[in-house]
N, C-alpha and C positions, 0 to 999 in steps of 0.2 A: 217535582216529577221524577219518578224513579228511573234509573238507567237500566236498560236490559242486561240481564246477567249473561255473561259468556260461559260456554261450557268449559269445564276444567280441562286443562291440558294434560294428556296422558304422558307421563315421564317413563321412558324405557329404562329399566335398571341396567346399570353398567356392569361389565364383567361377565364371565362365563362360569358355568359349573365345572369344577375340576375333574371329579372322578369319571363321569361318563365320557368326557372329551379326552381324557388320558387313554381310555380304552379304545376310542376311535383312532387316536394317534398311533396306538400300538398296532391296530389293524392296518393303517396306512403304511407304517414302517415295515411291517411284515410283507405287504404287497410289493413295496419298493425293493426290499431285500430279495424277494423271489426273482425279480427282474435281473438284479445284479448277479445273483447266483447262477441263473440260467445263462447269462452272457459269458460267465467263466466256465461253463460246462458242468456245474454242480446241480444236476437236474433233480436228484433226490432231495437235496436241501431246498431247492426252489419249491418242490411240491409240498414239503413239510411246512415251509413258510406260508404257503397259501392256506393250509389247514389251520395254522396258528392264527392267521388273519380272520378266518371264519369264527374261531372261538372268541376272539376279542370283539368282533362285530356282533356276535350273538349276545355278549355280555353287556355291551354299552347301553343298548336300548332297555334291557331288563333292569339294569342298575338304575337308569334314569327314572323308570316307572316306579321301582320299589322305593327310591329315595325322593321321589317327587321333584326331580331336577331336570324335567324335560324343558326344552326351549327351542325356538325357531332356529337359532344359531346351531344348536346341536344336530337338528334334523338336516340342515343344509350341509354341515360338515360331514355328517355320516354318509350322505349321498355322494359327496365328492370322494370320500375315502373308498366307498364301494366301487366307484368307477375305476380307481387305480388298482385296488386289491383284487377285484373280481371281474374286471373288464380288460384292462390293459395288461396286467400281470399274466393271467392265464394265456392270453393270446400270444404274448411274446415268448412265454415259456414253451408252448407247443411249437412255435415257429423255430426257436433256437434248437429244440430237441429233434424235430422231425420234418416240419413243413418247409424248411429252407431248401430241402432237396428238390422241391417242385418248382423252384424259381419264382416267377411272377405269380403263378397260381397260389403258391404257398402263402405269400404275404397278403394276397387279396383275401384268402380265406381267413387269415388272422384278423384282417381289418373288418371283415364281415362279422366275425364274432364280437369284436370290440364295439362296432356300430350297433349291433343288436342289444348289447348290454346297456349302451347309452340310451337307446330308445325305450328299453324296458324300464330303466330308472326314471326317465322323464315322464313316462305314462303313469308310473306308480306315484310319483310326487304330485301329479296333478289330479289323480283320481283316488288317492288313498282315503279321503274322507267319505267318499260315496260307496266304497267297496265293502263287501262282507269281510269282516276281520278274520273269519274262520278259514278263508281261502285266499290264495294268490291268483291273480289273473296272469297266466303264463308262468313258465318256470322261473323261479327266483335266480338272480345272478349268483348268489352264494352257492346254491345247489349245482348250477351249471359249472361253476369254478371247481366244486368238489369232484365232479365227474372228470374234468380235465386234469386236475392235480392227481387224482387216483390213477388215471390212465398213464400219465407220465411216470409216476412212481412205480407202477406195475411194469411198464415197459423197460424202465431203467433197471429194475431188479432182475428181470429175466433177459436183459441185454438184447432186446429186440430192436431191429432197425431195418432200413432198406426202403425201397419204393413201395412195397406192399403195405408196410406199416404206415407210411406217409399217406397213402390213399385211404386207409381205414381212419386215420386221424382226421383227414379232410372231411369224410362223411360224418364223423362224430361231431366235429366242430360246427359243420353246417346244420346238422340235426339239432344241436343244442341252441344255436342261434335262432332257428325257426321256432323252437319251443318257447324261448324267452319272449318273443314278440307276438306269440299266439294268444288266443283268448281261452286256452284250455285252463281249467281250474285245478289247483293243487292245494292240498291241505296245508295250512300255515303253521299249525301247532301253537298258535298264539293264545289259544283258549286254555292251555294247560296251566293249572294253578299250582305253582311251586311252593306256595305257603300252606296249601290245604292238604287234606289226606288223600292218598292214592291207594288203589288196591295192591295187595301184597304181590300179585302176579306182575305188576308193572315194575316193581323193584327187581324181581327175578330176571325179567327180560332185559332190563338195563344192565345188570351185572353180567349176563351172558354176552351181550353185545360188546361191552367194554373188555371182557376177557378175550373175545375173539379178535378185537382190534389190537390188543396187546400182543397176541400170538402172531397174527399175520396182518399187519396194518395196511399194506397196499392193496391186498386182495379184498379184504373186508370193506375198507373204505370205498373202493371203487364199486363194489357190488351194492353197497347200501345206497350210494348217491345215484348210481345208474338205475337201480330199481325204482327209486323215488322219481327220477326223470321219466321213466316209463309208466308210472302209476297214473299220471294225468291223462295221457291218451287212452290207456286201458279203461279208466273210470269213465271217460267221456263216451267211448264206444259202448260200454255197458249201459250207460244211461240212455243213449240213443236207441239201443235195441229194446230197452224197457219201454220207452215212449212209443216205439212202433207197435209193440205188442198191445199196449193200452189203446192205441188208435184202432187197431184191428178189432179189438173186443167191442169198442163203441159202435163200430160199423155193423 
């Protein structure tokens, strides 16, 4: 009598992929360094560190896909790194720069921003397989951090401070927190094929943007990320208006 065969045991490979996780670690380090720099009053350095974290975070996923080194460990590590670099770091930077002058309201607004980032990341991790890869649901935490870092760098460059600036920063942080946990769609740019051919006009636009950033980095970076943050609500309102017109025509 033959014994029933047992299903083979799946052995999980040990070790982690080095290159993408090194880039994730670089993003984590940059976020942590931004917090340290802000605590010492080096707000320009803190803002630049957040942008460096964004570059490293953008590279780790693409490198993992290009080299076929994606793993569940890397995905979890990347999410934890994002929480530090784009959730905690921006909140503490704007608190140390401006919101501290509002007392309890200031740190509550900073916490609100941090909590919104955590909720947005948790939702993304649980729904990423079911969502359209062409769009983000809600403003991504990296883009929100880009607006915050750009605002801090811009404010530090022009030496703006005071209660009025703190109130503006409060409204900005609250607005960004709301966009992160919203269901507004944003273009993810994940469909761009970096290995394929692109129109010549795309290269020209890229060169112009890079040149503008090199000339006036705080102004251009803040403008780019702030306009991207506004693009979601504007696109949503445009779609709603389009649907209303279609319904009226059907009637």
